[in-house]
C-alpha positions as CSV (number, residue, x, y, z in Angstrom):
1,M,32.7,-64.1,32.6
2,I,33.4,-64.2,29.0
3,K,32.9,-67.5,26.9
4,L,35.9,-67.8,24.9
5,L,36.5,-70.6,22.3
6,I,40.1,-71.2,20.5
7,V,40.3,-71.8,17.5
8,D,43.8,-73.2,16.2
9,D,45.0,-75.8,14.5
10,S,48.5,-75.4,16.5
11,A,48.4,-77.0,20.0
12,L,51.4,-74.1,20.4
13,M,48.9,-70.9,19.6
14,R,46.1,-72.6,21.3
15,R,48.3,-73.0,24.9
16,Q,49.6,-69.5,24.5
17,L,46.1,-67.5,23.1
18,S,44.6,-69.6,26.9
19,L,47.0,-69.1,28.8
20,L,46.8,-65.4,28.0
21,F,43.1,-65.3,28.3
22,Q,43.4,-67.1,31.3
23,A,45.2,-64.4,32.8
24,A,42.8,-61.7,31.9
25,G,40.6,-63.7,34.4
26,D,37.4,-62.6,33.2
27,F,37.1,-66.1,30.2
28,V,36.0,-69.3,30.5
29,I,37.7,-71.5,27.5
30,R,37.6,-74.2,25.6
31,Q,39.5,-75.5,22.7
32,A,39.0,-75.9,18.9
33,R,41.9,-77.8,16.3
34,N,40.0,-76.9,13.2
35,G,36.9,-75.8,11.6
36,Q,34.6,-78.4,12.0
37,E,35.1,-79.0,15.9
38,A,34.4,-75.1,15.9
39,V,31.0,-75.3,14.8
40,E,30.6,-78.6,16.6
41,Q,31.7,-76.2,20.1
42,N,29.9,-73.7,18.6
43,R,26.7,-75.5,19.7
44,E,27.8,-76.9,22.4
45,F,29.4,-74.8,24.8
46,Q,27.7,-71.4,22.6
47,P,30.6,-69.2,23.5
48,D,30.3,-65.5,23.9
49,V,32.5,-65.3,21.4
50,V,35.2,-66.8,19.2
51,T,38.8,-67.0,17.8
52,L,39.5,-68.1,14.1
53,D,42.5,-69.2,13.2
54,I,42.1,-69.5,8.9
55,N,44.9,-72.1,7.4
56,M,43.1,-75.1,9.5
57,P,43.0,-78.8,8.0
58,E,39.6,-80.3,7.8
59,M,37.6,-77.2,7.5
60,D,39.2,-73.6,7.1
61,G,38.6,-71.2,9.3
62,I,36.3,-69.5,6.1
63,T,34.0,-71.8,5.8
64,A,33.7,-72.4,9.3
65,L,32.8,-69.2,9.6
66,S,30.2,-69.5,6.7
67,L,29.2,-72.3,8.9
68,I,28.8,-70.7,12.0
69,M,26.7,-67.5,11.1
70,A,24.5,-69.6,8.9
71,E,23.3,-72.3,12.2
72,R,24.3,-69.7,15.6
73,P,26.1,-66.5,14.7
74,V,28.6,-65.3,17.4
75,P,31.2,-62.5,17.0
76,V,34.2,-64.3,15.8
77,V,37.3,-62.0,15.4
78,M,40.2,-63.3,13.0
79,V,43.7,-64.2,14.0
80,S,46.1,-64.1,10.6
81,S,49.0,-64.5,9.0
82,L,51.2,-61.2,8.2
83,T,51.0,-62.4,4.6
84,E,48.8,-60.9,1.8
85,K,47.0,-64.1,0.8
86,G,46.7,-63.7,4.9
87,A,45.3,-60.0,4.6
88,L,43.2,-61.5,1.2
89,A,40.9,-64.2,3.1
90,T,40.8,-61.8,6.5
91,F,38.6,-59.3,4.2
92,E,36.9,-62.1,2.9
93,A,36.0,-63.3,6.8
94,L,35.3,-59.5,7.6
95,N,33.2,-59.3,4.7
96,L,31.1,-62.7,5.9
97,G,30.2,-61.2,9.8
98,A,33.9,-61.8,11.4
99,I,33.5,-58.7,13.8
100,D,37.1,-57.8,13.6
101,Y,40.8,-59.1,13.4
102,V,44.4,-59.7,15.0
103,A,47.3,-60.6,12.6
104,K,49.6,-63.0,14.5
105,P,53.2,-60.8,15.5
106,G,55.1,-63.9,14.0
107,G,53.5,-65.6,10.9
108,T,51.1,-68.9,11.3
109,I,52.7,-70.1,14.6
110,S,53.4,-66.9,16.4
111,L,55.8,-67.1,19.9
112,S,55.4,-63.3,20.3
113,L,51.8,-63.1,21.3
114,D,52.8,-60.7,24.1
115,Q,53.0,-57.4,21.6
116,I,49.6,-58.1,20.9
117,K,48.3,-59.3,23.8
118,D,46.3,-56.1,24.8
119,E,45.2,-55.0,21.0
120,L,43.6,-59.4,21.4
121,L,41.8,-58.5,25.1
122,T,40.0,-55.3,23.6
123,K,39.5,-57.0,20.6
124,V,37.8,-59.6,22.0
125,R,35.8,-58.0,24.5
126,G,34.9,-54.8,22.1
127,A,33.3,-58.2,19.8
128,M,30.6,-59.1,23.0
129,R,29.0,-55.8,22.2
130,A,28.5,-57.1,18.2
131,R,24.9,-58.2,16.9
132,P,26.1,-61.3,15.0
133,G,22.7,-61.8,13.4
134,T,22.7,-59.6,11.1
135,R,26.2,-60.3,10.1
136,G,28.3,-59.1,13.0
137,S,28.4,-55.2,12.5
138,L,27.5,-52.9,10.9
139,L,29.7,-54.4,7.4
140,G,27.4,-57.4,7.1
141,R,24.6,-55.5,6.8
142,T,25.4,-52.5,5.2
143,A,27.9,-54.2,2.5
144,A,24.7,-56.4,2.2
145,A,22.5,-53.6,1.3
146,R,25.2,-51.6,-1.3
147,P,24.7,-51.8,-5.3
148,A,28.9,-52.2,-5.6
149,T,29.5,-55.3,-4.5
150,R,32.1,-57.2,-5.8
151,A,34.4,-59.7,-4.6
152,A,37.7,-58.5,-4.4
153,P,40.7,-59.7,-6.2
154,G,41.7,-63.0,-5.1
155,L,38.8,-63.6,-3.1
156,R,36.9,-67.0,-3.6
157,A,32.8,-65.8,-4.3
158,T,30.9,-66.2,-1.6
159,S,27.1,-68.4,-1.9
160,T,25.6,-65.0,-1.9
161,D,27.3,-63.8,-4.8
162,Q,25.4,-63.4,-8.2
163,P,28.2,-63.3,-11.1
164,S,25.8,-61.3,-13.6
165,K,24.5,-58.9,-11.6
166,A,27.8,-57.9,-9.8
167,Q,29.3,-57.5,-13.3
168,S,26.6,-55.4,-14.6
169,L,26.5,-53.7,-11.2
170,A,30.4,-52.9,-11.6
171,Q,30.2,-51.7,-14.9
172,R,27.8,-48.9,-14.1
173,L,30.0,-47.9,-11.1
174,R,33.0,-48.0,-13.8
175,E,30.6,-45.5,-16.3
176,E,29.9,-43.2,-13.2
177,R,33.2,-43.1,-12.2
178,E,33.9,-42.1,-15.8
179,A,31.6,-39.6,-15.9
180,H,33.0,-37.6,-13.0
181,A,36.6,-37.8,-14.7
182,A,36.5,-35.3,-17.6
183,S,35.1,-32.9,-14.8
184,A,37.3,-33.5,-12.4
185,R,40.5,-33.5,-14.2
186,E,39.4,-29.9,-15.1
187,R,38.9,-28.6,-11.5
188,S,42.5,-30.6,-10.7
189,A,43.9,-27.8,-13.3
190,V,43.0,-25.0,-11.2
191,R,43.5,-26.1,-8.1
192,S,45.1,-24.0,-5.5
193,T,45.2,-23.2,-2.0
194,R,42.0,-23.3,-0.8
195,D,41.9,-27.0,-1.7
196,G,40.2,-28.8,0.6
197,L,40.6,-32.4,2.1
198,L,38.5,-35.0,4.1
199,L,40.5,-36.4,6.3
200,I,40.2,-40.2,8.6
201,G,41.5,-41.4,11.5
202,V,40.6,-45.4,12.5
203,S,41.9,-48.8,14.0
204,T,40.4,-51.4,15.7
205,G,37.0,-52.1,14.2
206,G,38.3,-50.1,11.2
207,P,37.7,-52.0,8.2
208,R,33.5,-52.8,8.5
209,A,34.1,-48.6,10.1
210,L,35.1,-47.8,6.8
211,E,33.1,-49.8,4.2
212,T,29.9,-48.7,5.6
213,V,31.7,-45.3,5.3
214,L,33.7,-44.9,2.3
215,P,31.2,-46.2,-0.4
216,D,28.0,-43.4,0.9
217,L,30.6,-41.1,-0.4
218,P,29.3,-40.2,-4.1
219,A,32.2,-40.0,-7.4
220,D,31.6,-36.3,-7.6
221,F,32.8,-35.6,-3.5
222,P,34.8,-32.6,-4.2
223,W,37.7,-33.0,-1.9
224,P,40.4,-35.8,-2.1
225,V,39.8,-38.1,1.0
226,L,43.2,-39.6,2.8
227,V,42.5,-42.5,4.7
228,V,44.9,-43.5,7.7
229,Q,43.4,-46.9,9.3
230,H,46.7,-48.5,11.6
231,M,47.1,-51.9,9.6
232,P,49.8,-54.0,8.4
233,A,52.2,-52.8,5.4
234,S,50.9,-56.4,3.8
235,F,47.4,-55.7,4.2
236,T,46.8,-51.5,3.2
237,G,47.5,-52.6,-0.3
238,P,45.1,-55.6,-0.3
239,F,42.6,-54.0,1.8
240,A,43.1,-50.8,-0.7
241,A,41.9,-52.9,-3.5
242,R,39.1,-54.1,-1.7
243,L,37.3,-50.7,-0.6
244,D,37.9,-49.5,-5.0
245,N,35.2,-52.0,-5.5
246,I,32.7,-50.9,-3.4
247,C,33.1,-47.8,-3.7
248,P,31.9,-45.3,-5.8
249,L,35.5,-43.0,-6.0
250,T,38.5,-44.1,-6.6
251,V,40.6,-46.3,-4.1
252,V,44.5,-46.4,-3.9
253,E,47.3,-47.4,-1.3
254,A,49.1,-44.4,-0.8
255,S,52.6,-46.6,-1.6
256,R,54.5,-43.5,-3.3
257,P,54.2,-39.7,-3.9
258,M,51.1,-39.1,-5.1
259,P,49.3,-35.9,-6.3
260,V,45.4,-35.8,-4.8
261,E,43.2,-35.9,-6.7
262,R,39.2,-35.6,-6.5
263,G,37.3,-38.6,-6.5
264,H,39.9,-40.7,-4.9
265,V,40.3,-42.2,-2.0
266,Y,44.6,-42.2,0.3
267,V,45.0,-45.1,2.3
268,G,48.3,-44.5,4.3
269,K,50.6,-47.6,3.5
270,G,51.1,-49.6,6.6
271,G,54.7,-49.6,8.0
272,A,55.1,-46.3,7.3
273,D,53.3,-42.3,7.9
274,M,51.3,-40.2,5.4
275,V,52.6,-37.3,4.9
276,V,50.7,-33.9,3.3
277,T,53.2,-31.6,1.5
278,R,52.5,-29.8,-1.5
279,R,55.0,-30.3,-4.6
280,A,54.4,-27.3,-7.6
281,G,51.4,-26.3,-5.5
282,V,49.9,-29.1,-5.9
283,L,48.7,-30.9,-3.1
284,T,50.7,-34.7,-3.2
285,V,51.0,-37.6,-0.2
286,L,53.9,-40.2,0.3
287,P,54.9,-42.5,2.9
288,K,58.0,-41.6,5.4
289,P,59.7,-44.3,7.2
290,E,57.5,-44.3,10.4
291,N,57.8,-41.9,12.5
292,A,59.5,-43.0,16.6
293,A,57.7,-39.1,18.5
294,H,54.1,-41.5,17.3
295,L,53.1,-44.7,19.1
296,W,51.0,-45.7,16.5
297,H,51.3,-46.7,12.4
298,P,50.7,-45.1,10.4
299,S,50.3,-41.9,12.7
300,V,47.1,-40.1,12.5
301,E,48.4,-37.1,14.1
302,L,51.3,-37.1,12.1
303,M,48.7,-37.1,8.8
304,A,46.9,-33.7,9.9
305,R,49.6,-32.3,11.5
306,T,51.3,-32.1,8.1
307,A,47.9,-31.6,6.7
308,L,47.5,-28.1,8.8
309,E,50.8,-27.0,7.5
310,V,49.7,-26.7,3.9
311,V,45.8,-26.8,3.7
312,A,43.6,-23.9,5.2
313,A,42.1,-25.2,8.9
314,D,39.0,-24.4,7.6
315,Q,38.9,-26.0,4.5
316,L,39.4,-29.9,6.5
317,H,37.0,-32.3,7.7
318,A,38.2,-34.7,10.3
319,V,36.9,-38.2,10.6
320,M,37.5,-39.9,14.0
321,L,36.5,-43.8,13.7
322,T,36.5,-46.3,16.2
323,G,39.8,-47.1,18.1
324,M,42.4,-47.8,20.7
325,G,44.5,-45.1,22.0
326,N,44.1,-41.0,21.5
327,D,46.0,-41.0,17.9
328,G,45.0,-37.7,16.1
329,A,43.1,-36.9,18.9
330,D,45.4,-33.3,19.4
331,A,45.8,-32.7,15.7
332,F,42.4,-32.8,14.9
333,T,41.1,-30.7,17.8
334,E,43.3,-27.9,17.0
335,I,41.8,-28.2,13.3
336,K,38.6,-27.2,15.5
337,R,40.2,-24.9,17.2
338,R,41.6,-23.5,13.6
339,G,38.0,-23.4,12.0
340,G,37.8,-26.8,10.3
341,R,35.1,-29.4,11.0
342,T,35.5,-32.4,12.8
343,V,33.1,-35.5,12.9
344,A,33.6,-38.2,16.3
345,E,32.2,-41.8,15.8
346,S,30.0,-42.2,18.8
347,E,30.5,-44.3,22.2
348,E,27.0,-47.1,20.3
349,T,28.8,-48.0,17.5
350,A,31.5,-47.6,17.8
351,I,33.8,-51.3,18.1
352,V,36.2,-49.5,21.2
353,W,35.7,-46.0,21.8
354,G,38.7,-44.9,22.4
355,M,40.3,-42.6,19.7
356,P,36.5,-40.8,19.0
357,G,36.4,-40.9,22.9
358,E,40.0,-39.2,23.5
359,L,38.6,-36.0,20.4
360,V,35.2,-36.0,22.8
361,S,36.5,-35.3,25.8
362,R,39.1,-32.4,24.1
363,G,36.5,-30.7,23.0
364,G,37.2,-31.7,19.9
365,A,34.2,-33.2,17.6
366,S,32.0,-30.6,16.0
367,V,29.4,-33.3,16.4
368,V,29.3,-37.1,17.2
369,L,27.2,-39.2,15.6
370,P,26.8,-43.2,15.0
371,L,28.6,-44.7,11.7
372,D,25.7,-44.8,9.4
373,K,25.1,-41.2,10.1
374,I,28.4,-39.5,9.3
375,S,28.9,-40.2,5.3
376,A,25.8,-38.1,5.0
377,Q,27.0,-35.2,7.5
378,V,30.5,-34.9,5.8
379,K,28.9,-34.2,2.3
380,A,25.9,-31.7,3.8
381,W,29.9,-29.9,4.8
382,A,31.6,-30.7,1.8
383,L,28.5,-29.6,-1.1
384,R,27.4,-26.5,1.0
């Protein structure tokens, strides 16, 4: 049985969440009404997993999370609203050590939990595999060790921030980008049909996975990087901004048609699908309304299929990270079949080995690697 602590200031939400997990049959549940009670229950009840709301009276979820991680670390799944403010707070929570998040489909008080039932159950069960003693995930461990650690716009600094050091490191990151910008522009001017792309598909557990892989790609990485993360529309913009603050590469949300450039990462906009095309011979990404033929959005499958239409397969590298379902498994397998290279995250590090597992089961993975080995592999391929 899994000991679960549900933390939410709404009595209705606590009841609905409790009924949802009780129906699953393998949870022992206790509730807390605010952050202060959550900290106390973490001591007394000693839960295996915590679901934690953000906006609560007396003590908010971010403050409670920092105290929980300092006193008795435990896997925490944030349950937040779909607003941009909710997104910023959620990413701050992930930085503090939360394992993952679930967005409430109806806002602060949701009467539509059936829409996220499977996601909640999967993420809470998946959180059991995390290592909260080391800030809950690879995200916490690697982010703490990286040189470029700047707070995302709109996030308050945590107790570990050092402003003067961060400013110096941020300046160094800007200088590194500028040093490569001129040569990148020159190379962009002579693009041909042999241009390559690095494609990344990810879902459940994606924020921590991307914050492990992308910061290890250098500013002179020779191919544009396209990322599809299953995420609500209000989350992808703040998430791209957050990644931009910790990556040598420039990270942007693909919210409009954009010619792709080396040295850049393009994050598919939530609430739409990201497709790859050519305009005047130049590789371009653009958002399109969600295609009903695909189950998950933004769609990894659609991104990869459209990339195959305009780029030679042997110039595509595709990485499948943690996530539920099988989005992209068929297209990535086709990339490998045609001569491209693919990576599946290994089961040992994936929060959910659904998407990468499906790729492996289809014979579509060139290699299967733990999360912290993936960047080195794609660098070796792209720079060969």
